[in-house]
C-alpha positions as CSV (number, residue, x, y, z in Angstrom):
1,M,0.0,0.0,0.0
2,G,2.8,2.3,0.7
3,L,2.4,4.8,3.6
4,N,4.8,4.6,6.5
5,I,3.4,2.8,9.5
6,P,4.2,4.7,12.7
7,E,6.2,2.9,15.4
8,P,5.4,2.8,18.1
9,F,1.9,2.4,16.6
10,C,-0.1,5.4,17.7
11,W,-2.3,8.1,16.3
12,D,-0.7,11.5,15.5
13,E,-1.9,14.8,14.1
14,S,-1.1,13.6,10.5
15,F,-4.2,11.3,10.8
16,R,-6.7,14.1,11.8
17,V,-9.9,14.1,9.9
18,F,-11.3,17.1,11.7
19,Y,-14.4,15.5,13.2
20,E,-13.6,15.2,16.9
21,N,-15.6,12.1,17.5
22,L,-14.0,10.3,14.5
23,D,-10.5,11.4,15.5
24,E,-11.1,10.1,19.0
25,E,-12.4,6.8,17.7
26,H,-9.4,6.5,15.3
27,K,-7.1,7.0,18.3
28,G,-8.9,4.1,20.0
29,L,-8.4,1.9,16.9
30,F,-4.6,2.6,17.0
31,Q,-4.6,1.7,20.7
32,G,-6.6,-1.5,20.0
33,I,-4.1,-2.6,17.3
34,F,-1.2,-1.6,19.6
35,K,-2.6,-3.9,22.3
36,V,-3.0,-6.8,20.0
37,A,0.5,-6.3,18.6
38,G,1.9,-6.4,22.2
39,A,-0.1,-9.5,23.1
40,P,-0.8,-11.5,19.9
41,G,-2.0,-14.4,21.9
42,D,-4.6,-12.4,23.9
43,A,-8.0,-13.4,22.6
44,A,-9.7,-10.7,24.7
45,A,-7.6,-8.0,23.1
46,L,-8.5,-9.3,19.6
47,S,-12.2,-9.4,20.6
48,S,-12.0,-5.8,22.0
49,L,-10.4,-4.6,18.8
50,V,-13.2,-6.2,16.6
51,D,-15.8,-4.5,18.8
52,L,-14.0,-1.1,18.5
53,V,-13.7,-1.4,14.8
54,K,-17.4,-2.3,14.4
55,K,-18.6,0.6,16.6
56,H,-16.4,3.1,14.8
57,F,-17.5,1.9,11.3
58,A,-21.1,2.2,12.4
59,T,-20.5,5.8,13.6
60,E,-18.6,6.8,10.4
61,E,-21.1,5.2,8.1
62,G,-24.0,6.8,9.9
63,M,-22.4,10.2,9.4
64,M,-21.8,9.5,5.7
65,Q,-25.4,8.4,5.1
66,A,-26.7,11.5,6.9
67,K,-24.8,13.7,4.4
68,S,-25.5,11.4,1.4
69,Y,-21.7,11.0,1.0
70,A,-21.1,10.1,-2.7
71,D,-18.4,7.5,-2.0
72,F,-20.4,5.7,0.7
73,P,-20.8,2.3,-1.2
74,T,-17.1,1.9,-1.8
75,H,-16.2,3.1,1.7
76,K,-18.7,0.7,3.3
77,K,-17.3,-2.2,1.2
78,A,-13.8,-1.5,2.5
79,H,-15.2,-1.5,6.1
80,D,-17.1,-4.7,5.5
81,D,-14.1,-6.5,4.0
82,F,-11.9,-5.5,7.0
83,V,-14.5,-6.6,9.6
84,A,-14.8,-9.9,7.7
85,K,-11.0,-10.4,7.8
86,L,-10.8,-9.4,11.5
87,S,-13.8,-11.5,12.5
88,G,-12.2,-14.6,10.9
89,L,-9.1,-14.4,13.0
90,S,-8.2,-16.1,16.3
91,A,-5.4,-15.7,18.7
92,P,-2.5,-16.0,18.5
93,L,-2.1,-13.6,15.6
94,S,0.9,-13.8,13.2
95,A,3.3,-10.9,12.7
96,D,2.0,-10.7,9.1
97,T,-1.6,-10.4,10.3
98,I,-0.7,-7.6,12.8
99,H,1.3,-5.8,10.0
100,F,-1.8,-6.1,7.7
101,A,-4.0,-4.5,10.4
102,K,-1.6,-1.7,11.0
103,D,-1.0,-1.1,7.3
104,W,-4.8,-1.2,6.6
105,L,-5.6,1.4,9.2
106,V,-2.9,3.8,8.2
107,N,-3.8,3.6,4.5
108,H,-7.5,3.6,5.1
109,I,-7.5,6.8,7.2
110,K,-5.0,8.6,5.0
111,G,-6.3,7.3,1.7
112,T,-10.1,6.6,2.1
113,D,-11.2,8.6,5.2
114,F,-9.4,11.7,4.0
115,G,-11.8,11.7,1.1
116,Y,-14.7,12.8,3.4
117,K,-12.9,15.7,5.1
118,G,-15.2,18.7,5.0
119,K,-18.1,16.6,3.6
120,L,-19.7,15.2,6.7
């Protein structure tokens, strides 16, 4: 995908979408992946991450639908695909899977989410 993955894996200002609730939820997603990365065998950390992701996607999609966001179908498919991938996982997670999650979040926020800045 291409963008640099921050290490340690945490949210910074370069990820800001300028909707306070979404920025706060994005911070939580970074923390969730960070926890899973630190304890790849912790099933509870994985379960917590899946819950965080689902709640965030529901919030974001609701905001998009409320504003009839043009790219909603494509964005929703990206969300659905990621949830399907995460939901199919079980602990312990491989290093490749953790890298995938980190890479996906970084590129999704900076690539896909940045498309809705100023439109929700």
